[in-house]
C-alpha angles and dihedrals in degrees: 000000000000118000117266136216127220124215119196117193118208103191102196132098134171089232137009110241114225093235097045121109096168120120098269137141138196118226137145094206117074124159096211096185090052092050092048090053092048094051092049091049092050090049090052090054088064092044097119093051095043093047092055093054137061111239112234099176145003120200125194105201137162152068095354109317092181084073089068116093115261090240090063091054092047093048091053095047091047093049091051091047090051094052100039145018120262120225113248089248096037110167116216110185130186123194112223141178120223101245117136094241092056094043090062090059097057094095090050091051089052091051086052092059104271112139101171133044128200105202119200101218095150093178145003093216120088092213091054092047089051090051091049091049096241122164096219137070127230090256091052088050092053091046090050091052090052089050091051092050089059092060106025136047092186115060139137130214122213122211134178119210140166090070115174095254097036122112128208091250091048090056095043091055094046093045092055089050090050090051091051088056097041126093111200108324139050127181107202117187129186110225112258124190107229130195113250094035131104089246089052091054090047091051092051090051091050094248096115133040128190120240117274109279094231091053090048090053090049089051091050092052092045091051090054094049097044096046091045090054087058093046091251094134122201106242096163132020095273102013128091128181143164110252110284095021100083113131108269091199097050092043088056088058094047093045088049098242123161120275137169120223120207127179137046110329094357118153127213138189118192140133090009089301130120118210133186124188125219109276103216111081098218091048091045096053092044092055093045092052092048102035106022097246140046098227115145099170127032113173132168115237119228122220089255091051090051094046095050093046089050089055095047095046100037096051089064091070132074088239093061124191139303106274091229089070092071137054117194121026106130093114090053089051092051091050090050091241094124138021135199124224128166093348094309129112119214139163119265122229087266093046097048088068088061096038099134091054092047095049092045089053094047091048092046092049089052093045093051099040105019 
C-alpha cells in the first residue's frame, strides 16, 4: 500500500480576513477538551485504513491551527503514531499566524511533534496588512519569524502580492526582503477576489478593483526570476523551495496521492473514495461524538474522475503529468504552452500563466475522446 497523508482542519480564527474563502469561523468560546476528544474519535474511525499505511505527512490547516492548544496537537500526533508507522522523514506541518501570543507557543508545538511551520506573514508592509485585514504588524511578523527560527529549521513563509495599489517595484523590494527572512520555502500567492468574501462583495459593489492584469503578469514573472536567482525554485504555481525542501504534504495532493481529511469542511481522497466533512463546527463535532466521524459526503471516484483530477492537480507542478494521462495536446505544444520531457507533460513558463485554460482543455479533450 502506498503511504498516506493526514489533513487536520482547525476551523477557528480570531478574525475573518476579507480575502479568505476557507472554511473558518470566529468565536470566543471553544471547548478545547471537547475538540481534542472529537479529533481523536474521528481519527479512530479511520483506524483500519491508517493502520495499513505508512504516514508520510500530517498537516494542521485552517482556520488558524496555532490557536489550538499544544496538547491538542500532541494528542493527535501521538494517536496517529500509535495507530500507524511514520515515514523516516515524516513531515508534520502547522499553519500559524505571527501574533505574539502564538509565537510563544512554537517550542511547545515542536515538543508535540510538529517539525515544520507555515507562517502566514502575507506582507512586510503595515499598509498592506491593514488592507488585507490582518491582526499583526510588520514588526510582529519579523519577530514571529525570529521566534520560529529558534524552534524550527524547516519553515515556510506565506505572502500575498498583486494588491490593487501595489507597483512592480514595491513587490520587488518586498520580495527581496521576504527572501532574506526565509529559510528554504516561500508560498507566494497573487490576490484573487473570491465569491463569498468581503472583498468579493466590495468588488461587486464597485468598491474594489483587482490589479491590472498586465501588471499582475509582470509581477508573476518577476517572482519567478527573483526566487530562482536565490535558488528558491518554483515547483508549483505559487510555491518556491530550495531543492529538498518542497512540501511533502502538498506534493502528495498535487501528485494525487491518498490523504484523509478530518475536521469541519475537510476533504479526503483515499481508496478511490472522495470524502467531505460537515462544514459547520458545531454540527461536525455533534456528528463525530454520535457517529464516530464527521463525514457528510462519501462518494466513489470513477476512473474518469481520477484521471481528470490527476491532470488538474499534476499540471500545477513543475514535474507535470505522465503523458499517457492525456490525449490531444499538439496545438498546445505548437503554441509553446506545454512541453514534453522524459514522458511527462508540463506547462511552460508561458503556459503556466494560462494554467486554468490549459488544464480545462486537457481535461475536456480527455473527456470527449478518452
